[in-house]
C-alpha positions as CSV (number, residue, x, y, z in Angstrom):
1,M,174.8,-27.8,281.5
2,Y,176.6,-26.6,278.4
3,Y,174.5,-25.9,275.3
4,H,177.1,-27.4,273.0
5,N,176.4,-30.8,274.7
6,V,173.0,-31.2,273.1
7,P,174.0,-34.4,271.2
8,E,175.0,-36.0,274.5
9,I,171.8,-34.9,276.1
10,A,169.9,-36.4,273.2
11,I,171.5,-39.8,273.8
12,R,170.5,-39.9,277.4
13,Y,166.9,-39.0,277.1
14,A,165.8,-39.9,273.6
15,Y,164.1,-43.2,274.4
16,D,163.0,-42.7,278.0
17,N,162.0,-39.1,278.4
18,N,160.9,-37.5,275.1
19,T,159.2,-34.5,276.6
20,K,162.2,-33.6,278.7
21,L,164.5,-34.0,275.7
22,M,162.6,-31.6,273.5
23,N,162.2,-29.1,276.3
24,T,166.0,-29.2,276.7
25,L,166.6,-28.8,273.0
26,N,164.3,-25.9,272.8
27,N,165.9,-24.2,275.8
28,Q,169.4,-24.8,274.5
29,L,168.5,-23.4,271.1
30,Y,167.0,-20.3,272.7
31,A,170.3,-19.9,274.6
32,I,172.3,-20.2,271.4
33,V,170.3,-17.6,269.5
34,Y,170.1,-15.2,272.6
35,R,173.8,-15.4,273.5
36,E,175.6,-15.8,270.1
37,I,173.4,-14.0,267.6
38,G,171.8,-11.5,270.0
39,A,175.3,-10.2,270.9
40,N,175.7,-8.7,267.5
41,K,174.4,-5.1,267.4
42,E,174.6,-4.9,263.6
43,I,174.2,-7.9,261.3
44,R,174.6,-7.3,257.6
45,G,176.2,-8.7,254.4
46,E,177.5,-12.3,254.7
47,Q,176.5,-12.5,258.4
48,L,172.9,-11.6,257.5
49,Q,172.7,-14.1,254.7
50,A,174.0,-16.8,257.0
51,L,171.5,-15.8,259.7
52,R,168.6,-15.9,257.2
53,L,169.5,-19.4,256.0
54,Y,170.0,-20.6,259.6
55,V,166.5,-19.3,260.6
56,D,164.9,-20.8,257.5
57,V,166.4,-24.2,258.3
58,L,165.2,-24.0,261.9
59,D,161.7,-23.1,260.6
60,K,161.7,-26.1,258.2
61,Y,163.2,-28.8,260.3
62,F,163.3,-28.1,264.0
63,P,160.4,-29.7,266.0
64,F,159.3,-26.6,268.0
65,G,156.2,-26.6,270.0
66,S,153.4,-24.1,269.2
67,E,154.9,-21.3,271.2
68,G,158.3,-21.9,269.7
69,K,156.9,-21.7,266.2
70,V,155.3,-18.3,267.0
71,L,158.6,-17.0,268.3
72,L,160.5,-18.3,265.3
73,K,158.0,-16.8,262.9
74,E,158.6,-13.4,264.5
75,I,162.4,-13.8,264.3
76,K,162.2,-15.0,260.7
77,E,160.1,-11.9,259.7
78,L,162.6,-9.7,261.5
79,V,165.7,-11.1,259.8
80,H,164.1,-11.2,256.3
81,N,162.6,-7.7,256.4
82,S,165.5,-5.8,258.0
83,D,169.0,-4.8,256.7
84,P,170.9,-4.6,258.8
85,V,169.5,-6.6,261.7
86,N,170.0,-5.5,265.3
87,G,170.8,-8.5,267.4
88,L,169.2,-6.7,270.4
89,E,165.9,-6.9,268.7
90,I,166.2,-10.7,268.5
91,R,167.0,-10.8,272.2
92,K,164.0,-8.7,273.0
93,K,161.7,-11.1,271.1
94,I,163.1,-14.1,273.0
95,I,162.7,-12.3,276.4
96,E,159.1,-11.4,275.5
97,A,158.3,-15.0,274.4
98,V,159.9,-16.6,277.5
99,S,158.1,-14.1,279.8
100,A,154.7,-14.9,278.1
101,A,155.2,-18.7,277.9
102,S,152.7,-20.9,279.7
103,D,154.9,-23.4,280.8
104,N,158.0,-32.3,261.9
105,N,160.3,-34.7,263.2
106,F,163.8,-35.5,262.1
107,Q,163.1,-34.5,258.5
108,F,164.9,-35.7,255.5
109,L,167.6,-33.2,254.8
110,H,167.6,-31.8,251.3
111,E,171.2,-32.3,250.2
112,N,173.4,-29.9,252.0
113,I,171.1,-27.0,253.0
114,A,171.3,-27.9,256.7
115,L,175.1,-28.2,256.5
116,R,175.4,-24.8,254.8
117,A,173.2,-23.3,257.5
118,M,175.4,-24.9,260.2
119,H,178.5,-23.6,258.5
120,G,177.2,-20.1,258.1
121,Y,176.1,-19.9,261.7
122,I,179.3,-21.3,263.2
123,K,181.5,-19.1,260.9
124,N,179.7,-15.9,261.7
125,F,178.2,-16.2,265.2
126,F,179.8,-18.9,267.2
127,G,181.3,-17.4,270.3
128,C,184.4,-19.6,270.4
129,R,186.6,-18.4,267.5
130,E,189.1,-21.2,267.8
131,C,186.2,-23.7,267.6
132,S,184.8,-21.8,264.6
133,N,188.1,-21.9,262.8
134,H,188.5,-25.7,263.5
135,F,185.0,-26.3,262.1
136,Q,185.6,-24.2,259.0
137,E,188.8,-26.1,258.3
138,M,187.0,-29.4,258.8
139,S,184.2,-28.3,256.6
140,S,186.6,-27.5,253.8
141,R,188.4,-30.8,254.2
142,R,185.2,-32.8,254.2
143,N,183.9,-30.7,251.2
144,I,180.5,-30.3,252.9
145,F,179.1,-27.9,250.2
146,N,179.2,-30.8,247.6
147,V,177.4,-33.5,249.6
148,P,175.3,-35.3,246.9
149,T,172.4,-36.7,248.9
150,K,170.4,-36.1,252.0
151,E,171.5,-39.4,253.5
152,R,175.1,-38.5,253.1
153,A,174.4,-35.1,254.6
154,V,173.2,-36.8,257.8
155,C,176.3,-38.9,258.0
156,V,178.6,-36.0,257.3
157,A,177.0,-34.1,260.3
158,M,177.5,-37.2,262.4
159,E,181.1,-37.6,261.4
160,A,181.8,-33.9,262.1
161,H,180.3,-34.3,265.5
162,N,182.5,-37.3,266.2
163,E,185.6,-35.5,265.0
164,V,184.9,-32.5,267.3
165,N,184.2,-34.9,270.2
166,N,187.5,-36.7,269.6
167,R,189.4,-33.4,269.6
168,L,187.7,-32.3,272.9
169,R,187.9,-35.6,274.7
170,G,189.5,-35.0,278.1
171,D,189.0,-31.2,277.8
172,L,187.8,-29.2,280.8
173,T,184.4,-28.7,279.1
174,E,183.8,-32.5,279.0
175,D,180.9,-33.6,281.1
176,P,181.9,-36.8,283.0
177,E,178.3,-38.0,282.8
178,F,178.4,-37.7,279.0
179,P,181.8,-38.9,277.8
180,K,182.7,-37.9,274.3
181,N,182.6,-41.3,272.7
182,P,181.9,-42.0,269.0
183,F,178.2,-41.8,268.2
184,P,176.0,-43.8,267.5
185,Y,177.1,-45.9,270.5
186,R,177.9,-49.5,269.6
187,Q,175.6,-50.8,272.3
188,S,172.7,-48.6,271.0
189,C,173.3,-49.5,267.3
190,P,175.4,-52.7,266.9
191,K,174.8,-52.6,263.1
192,C,176.1,-49.0,262.7
193,Q,179.7,-50.2,262.6
194,K,181.1,-52.8,260.3
195,P,183.5,-55.5,261.6
196,N,186.5,-53.4,260.4
197,G,185.3,-50.5,262.5
198,Q,184.1,-48.4,259.6
199,W,180.6,-46.8,259.8
200,D,177.9,-48.4,257.8
201,E,176.2,-45.3,256.4
202,D,172.9,-47.0,255.5
203,E,172.5,-48.3,259.1
204,V,173.6,-45.0,260.6
205,Y,171.0,-43.1,258.6
206,K,168.3,-45.6,259.5
207,Y,169.2,-45.4,263.2
208,L,169.3,-41.6,263.3
209,K,166.1,-41.2,261.4
210,N,164.3,-43.8,263.6
211,M,165.8,-42.2,266.8
212,Y,164.5,-38.7,266.0
213,D,161.2,-39.9,264.6
214,R,160.6,-41.7,267.9
215,T,161.9,-38.7,269.9
216,T,159.5,-36.2,268.4
217,S,156.5,-38.3,267.5
218,S,155.0,-38.1,271.0
219,I,155.5,-34.4,271.5
């Protein structure tokens, strides 16, 4: 299953299989860090600043289990104490953690720090350059660096997800089990869309916060 389909995976499992969802998210995140960031033999300058911010946001907001938190702490220490950073060292830490493995919730985003981290990661590390260029153009058009509130930041991320899905609808990468329809789905959140079809940002924010609170509270 493609790691860039995490949002679709979340929709399917969020309410009926929380543990499976979080295991999937953790595994997909490890794949992203291992494949994309680990492929860089030398990370310095703007790339290094983007990586540090990305790791800091993961540390603050992502609902890792205890073993995941230990791994992230080691990666965070590596990227903050090295210049340049060797991506192979990050891969090594992931391999060691996975080999040794025995088997915080959707937090309020503080203005645009998560959007900045997402932008920096996709600009500097995302393997699909065409996708990265599309995202950077969209980020500039949506002015994501000037998002005024945490609630708006959540909605901007949702809108960006929907824009990408709309562009990729019908693409060979689309999983037929998870069609790239606008999210939140109308049947899941009838109040999220106004009668004119526009998103009700207050309802979208409440729905997403409740969804991820419920997803992670039992982990």
